[in-house]
C-alpha positions as CSV (number, residue, x, y, z in Angstrom):
1,X,-23.7,4.7,-40.7
2,X,-26.7,2.7,-39.6
3,X,-26.6,1.5,-36.1
4,X,-29.5,-0.9,-36.6
5,X,-28.8,-4.6,-36.3
6,X,-29.8,-6.6,-39.8
7,X,-33.1,-8.3,-38.3
8,X,-36.3,-6.4,-37.1
9,X,-36.7,-9.4,-34.3
10,X,-33.2,-8.2,-32.6
11,X,-34.3,-4.5,-32.9
12,X,-35.3,-4.4,-29.0
13,X,-31.8,-5.5,-28.0
14,X,-29.9,-3.2,-30.1
15,X,-31.6,-0.3,-29.0
16,X,-30.6,-0.9,-25.6
17,X,-26.9,-1.7,-26.7
18,X,-26.4,0.8,-29.1
19,X,-24.5,3.5,-26.8
20,X,-22.2,0.7,-25.7
21,X,-21.4,-0.8,-29.6
22,X,-19.2,1.0,-31.8
23,X,-20.0,1.3,-35.3
24,X,-17.5,-0.8,-36.7
25,X,-18.8,-3.7,-34.8
26,X,-22.2,-3.0,-35.4
27,X,-21.3,-3.4,-39.3
28,X,-19.1,-6.5,-38.5
29,X,-22.3,-7.9,-36.8
30,X,-24.4,-7.4,-39.4
31,X,-22.2,-8.5,-42.4
32,X,-19.9,-11.3,-40.9
33,X,-20.7,-14.8,-39.9
34,X,-18.3,-14.4,-37.1
35,X,-16.2,-11.7,-35.5
36,X,-13.6,-10.6,-33.2
37,X,-14.2,-8.2,-30.3
38,X,-12.6,-6.1,-27.9
39,X,-14.9,-5.9,-25.2
40,X,-14.2,-3.6,-22.0
41,X,-15.6,-4.8,-18.6
42,X,-16.8,-3.1,-15.6
43,X,-14.9,-1.5,-13.7
44,X,-16.2,-1.0,-10.0
45,X,-12.9,0.5,-8.0
46,X,-10.6,3.4,-8.6
47,X,-7.1,2.8,-8.8
48,X,-5.1,4.1,-6.0
49,X,-1.5,5.3,-6.7
50,X,1.3,6.8,-3.9
51,X,3.9,9.0,-5.5
52,X,5.7,8.5,-2.6
53,X,6.6,5.0,-3.4
54,X,9.8,3.6,-5.2
55,X,9.4,2.7,-8.7
56,X,9.0,-1.3,-7.9
57,X,6.6,-0.6,-5.4
58,X,4.0,1.8,-7.0
59,X,4.3,-0.6,-10.0
60,X,3.0,-3.6,-7.7
61,X,0.7,-1.7,-5.8
62,X,-1.2,-0.6,-9.6
63,X,-1.0,-4.1,-11.1
64,X,-2.2,-5.7,-7.9
65,X,-5.1,-3.6,-7.8
66,X,-5.8,-3.9,-11.6
67,X,-5.9,-7.6,-11.2
68,X,-7.9,-7.5,-7.8
69,X,-10.4,-5.2,-9.8
70,X,-10.4,-7.7,-13.2
71,X,-11.7,-10.7,-10.9
72,X,-14.7,-9.9,-10.7
73,X,-15.9,-8.8,-14.0
74,X,-14.0,-12.4,-15.2
75,X,-15.8,-14.3,-13.1
76,X,-19.3,-12.8,-14.0
77,X,-18.9,-13.5,-17.8
78,X,-16.9,-16.4,-18.2
79,X,-19.5,-19.0,-18.1
80,X,-21.2,-17.2,-20.8
81,X,-18.0,-17.0,-22.8
82,X,-17.1,-20.3,-22.1
83,X,-20.8,-21.3,-23.4
84,X,-20.7,-18.8,-26.5
85,X,-17.0,-17.8,-27.4
86,X,-14.7,-19.6,-29.6
87,X,-12.2,-18.2,-28.3
88,X,-11.2,-15.8,-25.5
89,X,-8.5,-13.9,-23.5
90,X,-8.7,-11.5,-20.5
91,X,-6.6,-8.7,-20.0
92,X,-6.3,-6.9,-16.4
93,X,-4.4,-4.1,-17.4
94,X,-7.5,-2.4,-18.3
95,X,-10.2,-5.0,-17.2
96,X,-11.2,-6.3,-21.0
97,X,-11.5,-9.5,-23.1
98,X,-10.6,-10.6,-26.6
99,X,-13.8,-12.5,-28.2
100,X,-14.0,-14.4,-31.1
101,X,-17.9,-15.5,-31.7
102,X,-20.4,-16.0,-34.2
103,X,-22.3,-12.7,-34.9
104,X,-25.1,-14.4,-33.5
105,X,-23.6,-15.5,-30.4
106,X,-21.3,-12.1,-30.1
107,X,-24.6,-10.4,-29.6
108,X,-25.8,-12.4,-26.8
109,X,-22.2,-11.7,-25.5
110,X,-22.5,-8.6,-25.8
111,X,-25.6,-8.3,-23.3
112,X,-23.6,-9.1,-20.1
113,X,-23.9,-6.9,-17.7
114,X,-20.1,-6.6,-17.1
115,X,-19.9,-5.4,-20.9
116,X,-19.2,-1.7,-20.4
117,X,-18.3,-1.1,-24.2
118,X,-18.2,-3.6,-27.2
119,X,-15.6,-2.3,-30.1
120,X,-14.4,-4.3,-33.1
121,X,-11.1,-5.9,-33.3
122,X,-10.4,-5.4,-36.5
123,X,-6.5,-4.9,-38.0
124,X,-5.5,-2.1,-39.5
125,X,-2.4,-0.9,-41.8
126,X,0.3,1.1,-39.8
127,X,0.2,4.6,-41.6
128,X,3.9,5.8,-42.1
129,X,5.8,7.6,-44.4
130,X,7.9,5.2,-46.9
131,X,11.9,5.1,-46.6
132,X,12.8,8.3,-48.3
133,X,16.7,7.2,-49.0
134,X,18.8,4.2,-50.2
135,X,20.1,2.0,-47.8
136,X,23.1,2.8,-46.6
137,X,26.3,0.5,-45.2
138,X,28.4,3.9,-44.2
139,X,29.4,5.5,-41.6
140,X,27.3,8.9,-41.3
141,X,28.5,9.7,-37.6
142,X,25.7,11.4,-35.6
143,X,22.5,12.7,-37.0
144,X,21.2,16.0,-37.6
145,X,18.4,15.4,-35.4
146,X,20.9,14.7,-32.8
147,X,23.0,17.7,-33.0
148,X,19.7,19.9,-33.3
149,X,18.6,19.1,-29.8
150,X,21.7,18.9,-28.3
151,X,21.9,15.5,-27.3
152,X,26.0,15.2,-27.9
153,X,26.2,18.2,-25.3
154,X,24.6,16.1,-23.0
155,X,26.5,12.6,-23.5
156,X,29.5,15.1,-23.0
157,X,28.1,15.2,-19.4
158,X,28.2,11.4,-19.3
159,X,24.6,11.0,-19.3
160,X,23.8,8.5,-22.1
161,X,20.7,6.6,-20.7
162,X,22.7,4.4,-18.6
163,X,20.3,2.1,-15.8
164,X,17.3,3.1,-18.0
165,X,15.2,0.6,-20.0
166,X,13.1,1.7,-22.9
167,X,10.3,-0.7,-24.4
168,X,9.1,-0.4,-27.7
169,X,6.0,-2.0,-29.0
170,X,6.2,-1.9,-32.9
171,X,6.2,-4.0,-36.2
172,X,9.2,-6.1,-33.9
173,X,13.0,-5.1,-34.2
174,X,15.8,-6.8,-35.7
175,X,17.3,-7.5,-32.1
176,X,21.0,-8.4,-33.6
177,X,21.4,-5.3,-35.7
178,X,24.9,-4.1,-34.8
179,X,23.2,-0.7,-33.8
180,X,21.0,-2.5,-31.7
181,X,22.6,-5.6,-30.3
182,X,24.8,-4.6,-27.7
183,X,21.8,-2.8,-26.3
184,X,19.3,-5.3,-26.0
185,X,18.3,-5.9,-22.4
186,X,18.4,-9.7,-23.3
187,X,22.2,-9.8,-24.6
188,X,24.8,-10.3,-22.0
189,X,27.9,-10.2,-24.5
190,X,27.9,-13.5,-24.9
191,X,24.7,-15.5,-25.1
192,X,20.8,-14.1,-25.6
193,X,17.7,-14.6,-23.2
194,X,14.6,-13.4,-24.6
195,X,12.8,-14.4,-21.3
196,X,10.9,-10.7,-20.2
197,X,12.6,-8.6,-23.0
198,X,10.2,-9.5,-25.8
199,X,6.3,-10.3,-26.6
200,X,5.2,-11.4,-29.8
201,X,1.5,-10.6,-29.5
202,X,0.8,-12.1,-32.7
203,X,2.2,-14.9,-30.9
204,X,4.8,-16.2,-33.7
205,X,8.0,-15.7,-33.1
206,X,9.9,-16.5,-29.5
207,X,12.8,-14.2,-30.4
208,X,12.9,-10.7,-31.6
209,X,11.6,-10.5,-35.1
210,X,10.5,-7.5,-37.4
211,X,8.4,-8.3,-40.3
212,X,8.1,-4.7,-41.6
213,X,10.9,-2.5,-40.5
214,X,9.5,0.6,-39.2
215,X,10.1,-0.8,-35.3
216,X,14.0,-1.1,-36.3
217,X,14.0,1.9,-37.4
218,X,12.4,3.6,-34.3
219,X,14.4,2.0,-31.8
220,X,18.0,2.6,-33.2
221,X,16.7,6.5,-33.1
222,X,16.3,5.6,-29.1
223,X,19.6,3.7,-28.3
224,X,21.3,2.7,-31.9
225,X,24.9,2.7,-31.6
226,X,27.2,0.2,-33.5
227,X,30.2,1.8,-31.4
228,X,32.3,2.4,-35.2
229,X,30.6,6.1,-35.4
230,X,26.9,5.3,-36.4
231,X,25.5,6.6,-32.9
232,X,21.9,7.1,-34.7
233,X,20.4,6.7,-31.2
234,X,19.6,9.5,-28.2
235,X,20.4,7.4,-25.4
236,X,23.3,4.5,-26.6
237,X,23.6,3.6,-23.0
238,X,20.0,3.0,-22.1
239,X,18.7,-0.8,-22.9
240,X,15.6,-2.1,-24.7
241,X,12.9,-4.7,-24.7
242,X,10.4,-5.1,-27.2
243,X,7.0,-6.4,-28.2
244,X,5.5,-7.1,-31.5
245,X,1.9,-5.3,-31.7
246,X,1.4,-5.9,-35.4
247,X,1.6,-7.9,-38.3
248,X,3.4,-6.9,-41.1
249,X,1.9,-3.8,-39.8
250,X,-1.3,-4.7,-38.7
251,X,-2.3,-3.6,-35.3
252,X,-5.6,-4.3,-33.2
253,X,-6.9,-3.0,-29.6
254,X,-6.0,-6.6,-28.5
255,X,-2.5,-6.5,-29.4
256,X,-1.7,-3.0,-28.0
257,X,-3.1,-4.1,-24.9
258,X,-1.4,-7.4,-24.9
259,X,1.9,-5.4,-25.5
260,X,1.2,-3.0,-22.6
261,X,0.3,-5.7,-20.4
262,X,4.2,-7.6,-20.9
263,X,5.1,-4.2,-20.3
264,X,3.8,-3.4,-17.0
265,X,4.5,-7.0,-15.4
266,X,7.2,-8.6,-18.1
267,X,6.9,-12.3,-18.3
268,X,9.1,-15.2,-19.3
269,X,8.3,-16.2,-23.2
270,X,5.5,-18.8,-21.9
271,X,3.5,-16.0,-20.2
272,X,4.7,-17.4,-17.4
273,X,6.2,-16.2,-13.7
274,X,6.2,-12.5,-14.1
275,X,8.9,-10.2,-12.7
276,X,7.7,-6.5,-12.5
277,X,11.5,-5.6,-11.8
278,X,12.1,-5.8,-15.4
279,X,9.4,-3.6,-16.6
280,X,10.6,-0.4,-18.6
281,X,10.9,3.4,-17.5
282,X,9.6,4.6,-21.0
283,X,7.3,2.6,-23.4
284,X,7.6,4.3,-27.1
285,X,4.4,4.4,-29.0
286,X,5.2,4.7,-32.8
287,X,1.8,3.9,-33.8
288,X,-2.2,5.2,-33.9
289,X,-5.2,2.5,-33.1
290,X,-7.7,4.0,-35.8
291,X,-11.4,4.8,-35.9
292,X,-11.8,1.8,-38.1
293,X,-10.4,-0.6,-35.2
294,X,-13.1,1.1,-32.8
295,X,-10.4,2.9,-30.9
296,X,-12.1,6.6,-31.0
297,X,-15.7,5.6,-30.0
298,X,-15.1,6.3,-27.4
299,X,-11.3,6.0,-26.2
300,X,-11.1,2.6,-25.9
301,X,-7.3,2.4,-25.1
302,X,-7.5,5.3,-22.7
303,X,-7.5,3.5,-19.5
304,X,-4.5,1.3,-20.5
305,X,-2.7,4.6,-20.9
306,X,-3.9,6.1,-17.8
307,X,-3.2,2.7,-15.4
308,X,0.6,2.7,-17.0
309,X,1.4,5.9,-16.4
310,X,-0.2,6.1,-12.8
311,X,2.3,2.9,-12.4
312,X,5.0,5.0,-13.1
313,X,6.0,4.5,-16.6
314,X,6.4,7.2,-19.4
315,X,4.1,6.7,-21.9
316,X,5.3,8.6,-25.3
317,X,3.2,8.4,-28.3
318,X,3.4,9.9,-32.4
319,X,1.2,12.4,-33.0
320,X,0.1,11.1,-36.3
321,X,1.1,11.9,-40.1
322,X,-2.5,13.6,-41.1
323,X,-1.3,17.4,-41.3
324,X,-1.2,19.9,-42.1
325,X,-4.7,20.4,-40.9
326,X,-6.0,21.4,-37.7
327,X,-7.8,18.6,-35.2
328,X,-6.1,16.1,-37.6
329,X,-4.5,14.1,-33.8
330,X,-7.4,12.0,-33.8
331,X,-6.2,8.7,-32.9
332,X,-5.8,6.8,-29.9
333,X,-3.4,6.8,-28.2
334,X,-2.1,10.2,-29.3
335,X,-5.1,11.8,-28.0
336,X,-5.7,11.1,-24.5
337,X,-4.1,13.7,-21.3
338,X,-1.6,11.2,-19.8
339,X,-0.1,10.6,-23.3
340,X,3.5,12.6,-23.9
341,X,2.5,12.9,-27.6
342,X,4.9,14.0,-30.1
343,X,4.8,16.1,-33.4
344,X,7.4,16.1,-35.9
345,X,10.2,19.4,-37.0
346,X,12.5,19.2,-40.0
347,X,16.2,20.1,-40.2
348,X,15.2,23.7,-40.7
349,X,13.6,23.5,-37.3
350,X,10.2,24.1,-39.1
351,X,6.9,21.9,-38.5
352,X,6.7,18.8,-41.1
353,X,3.7,19.1,-43.5
354,X,2.4,15.9,-42.3
355,X,2.5,16.5,-38.6
356,X,-0.9,16.0,-37.4
357,X,-2.2,19.2,-35.5
358,X,-4.5,19.7,-32.4
359,X,-6.8,20.4,-31.0
360,X,-8.3,16.7,-30.2
361,X,-11.8,17.2,-31.1
362,X,-12.8,13.4,-31.2
363,X,-13.4,13.2,-27.5
364,X,-14.7,16.3,-27.6
365,X,-11.7,17.6,-25.5
366,X,-10.8,20.3,-27.7
367,X,-7.3,19.5,-25.6
368,X,-3.9,21.1,-27.3
369,X,-1.9,18.6,-28.9
370,X,1.0,17.7,-29.7
371,X,2.5,17.9,-26.4
372,X,5.9,18.7,-27.8
373,X,7.9,18.5,-31.4
374,X,10.7,16.7,-32.2
375,X,12.8,15.8,-35.3
376,X,11.2,13.5,-37.8
377,X,11.7,14.5,-41.2
378,X,14.5,12.3,-43.1
379,X,15.9,10.8,-40.1
380,X,18.7,8.2,-40.2
381,X,18.5,5.0,-38.1
382,X,19.3,1.0,-38.4
383,X,17.0,-1.1,-40.9
384,X,15.9,-4.5,-40.8
385,X,18.2,-4.8,-43.3
386,X,21.0,-4.4,-41.6
387,X,22.1,-1.6,-42.9
388,X,20.9,2.1,-42.2
389,X,19.0,4.7,-43.9
390,X,16.0,7.8,-44.2
391,X,12.7,7.5,-42.8
392,X,10.0,10.2,-42.1
393,X,7.0,10.6,-39.8
394,X,6.4,11.6,-36.0
395,X,7.0,7.7,-35.8
396,X,10.5,9.1,-36.0
397,X,9.7,12.1,-33.7
398,X,8.6,10.3,-30.7
399,X,11.8,8.0,-30.5
400,X,13.9,11.3,-29.9
401,X,11.4,12.4,-26.7
402,X,11.9,8.4,-25.3
403,X,15.6,9.1,-25.7
404,X,16.0,12.5,-24.1
405,X,13.7,11.2,-21.2
406,X,16.4,8.2,-20.4
407,X,18.8,10.7,-20.4
408,X,16.9,12.8,-18.0
409,X,16.7,9.7,-15.5
410,X,20.2,8.9,-16.3
411,X,21.2,12.7,-15.0
412,X,18.9,12.1,-12.1
413,X,17.5,8.6,-11.0
414,X,15.2,10.0,-8.5
415,X,12.8,10.3,-12.1
416,X,12.5,7.0,-12.4
417,X,9.0,6.3,-11.8
418,X,8.0,9.8,-12.3
419,X,6.5,10.2,-15.7
420,X,4.3,13.4,-15.0
421,X,7.5,15.1,-13.8
422,X,9.5,14.3,-16.7
423,X,7.0,15.1,-19.3
424,X,6.4,18.7,-17.6
425,X,10.6,19.2,-17.5
426,X,10.7,18.3,-21.1
427,X,7.9,20.3,-21.9
428,X,8.9,23.3,-20.1
429,X,12.5,23.3,-21.4
430,X,11.8,22.9,-25.2
431,X,12.8,25.6,-27.6
432,X,9.5,27.7,-28.1
433,X,7.9,27.7,-31.3
434,X,4.9,29.5,-32.5
435,X,3.0,29.3,-35.9
436,X,0.8,31.2,-38.3
437,X,-1.7,28.5,-38.1
438,X,-4.3,29.1,-35.2
439,X,-6.7,26.1,-34.5
440,X,-10.0,25.3,-32.4
441,X,-9.9,28.7,-31.1
442,X,-6.1,28.5,-29.6
443,X,-3.7,31.1,-31.5
444,X,-0.4,29.3,-33.4
445,X,1.4,32.6,-31.6
446,X,0.1,31.4,-28.1
447,X,2.5,28.7,-26.1
448,X,1.3,25.9,-26.1
449,X,0.0,25.9,-29.3
450,X,-1.8,23.2,-31.5
451,X,1.3,23.0,-34.1
452,X,4.4,22.5,-31.9
453,X,2.8,22.2,-28.5
454,X,5.0,23.4,-25.9
455,X,7.6,23.8,-28.5
456,X,11.0,21.9,-29.9
457,X,12.8,19.1,-27.8
458,X,16.1,20.2,-26.6
459,X,18.1,17.4,-24.5
460,X,20.5,19.5,-23.0
461,X,18.2,22.2,-21.7
462,X,16.0,19.4,-19.9
463,X,18.7,18.0,-18.5
464,X,20.1,20.9,-16.7
465,X,16.8,22.0,-15.6
466,X,16.6,18.5,-14.2
467,X,20.1,18.7,-12.5
468,X,18.8,21.9,-11.3
469,X,15.9,20.7,-10.1
470,X,18.3,18.0,-8.4
471,X,20.3,20.1,-6.5
472,X,17.5,22.3,-5.2
473,X,16.1,19.7,-4.0
474,X,18.9,17.7,-2.2
475,X,21.4,20.2,-1.9
476,X,24.0,18.7,-3.5
477,X,25.0,17.4,-6.7
């Protein structure tokens, strides 16, 4: 794509800024009268973490540093934004700012020395594999995916995700679906309070709402249970909170950022009075930020994932549905090292044809992805209509991993706030799976490989390993 602005008079400025302006934003500046931009500002201080802090202390420590780090950049650029922008919003989670401005003024703003990278904030449609079965109202008991990963055996041990909060950012959620209502952190059995449990990054709904259907299905796989036989969730005693990061399936870097920031430090419905004690243990992300949004030139959301994980929250993400070729794990946040990336398997315990494969080549890392695989083909879960139905995709696989992470924390509470350890336990305990497909120099016969990662999820093996580690460390059970 041509990287030259549309007037020769601006050529010297463009050459100087070319490396920090995404190709999509350059195209928007050439062809649109006004643009929305997502700007990463200069971070001058590294974030320090202390692994020995308890979960809440660790969160507070990271959040304080992130806010302090963002103050300097914001004060340096805000006067310019007040002068040239039509609207803007700062985000301390990664020292970024969303800006709406005329294209002419946007060219001035991006030259500010505090702007490290400039991306287009272009909405992209969520890529999913549609419903592949009619709506089902009848009881169907535990799904094949739960059985495949031995979740019922973990429930029999008494571990169902109790005292764990799972967050999801997606198309929204039908909070009062019979399989989700009792699991919603804002419902006390009598009345509902959406403060600290719901945020709409599209700024429309003050209560959980799903304008697409995708989110309701993913949340059902994590926690769903109607108490009457439809136990579609992996961690039925966990509680959930949610954030809508897409408008009818269309998301942007800004909306993803806003949801992550809300989860790191939940607020009331007015965005005020933050309370870090209500932050989740796990965040599921069944979406991808495409190249068209500017996310892969370079990794616009990587610092967010790093900061959230460093603060002690596990970040789980779908690998993508662009398989079966190699190098198709290509969209943030699945491509990042600290993201727990999940591929999809079938009921016959093979890789789903659509499941994206590694290695990650878009950032030059060549890292192996996915990290692990889980059931994702024809998964039955809750629908926004109020019934149940099947969907397929890595979007359905990642909630299985998020649910198992909740089971691990309920089995060993010391794992709360230890995302790297949870990730390692799940990978180490997975059922080794090999492939005939060699990708990017990594043989499919190797463990891990770029088809299955470390293998297929096994909840019972993971919990047994966590319990064994707990006994070994503490000397008692």
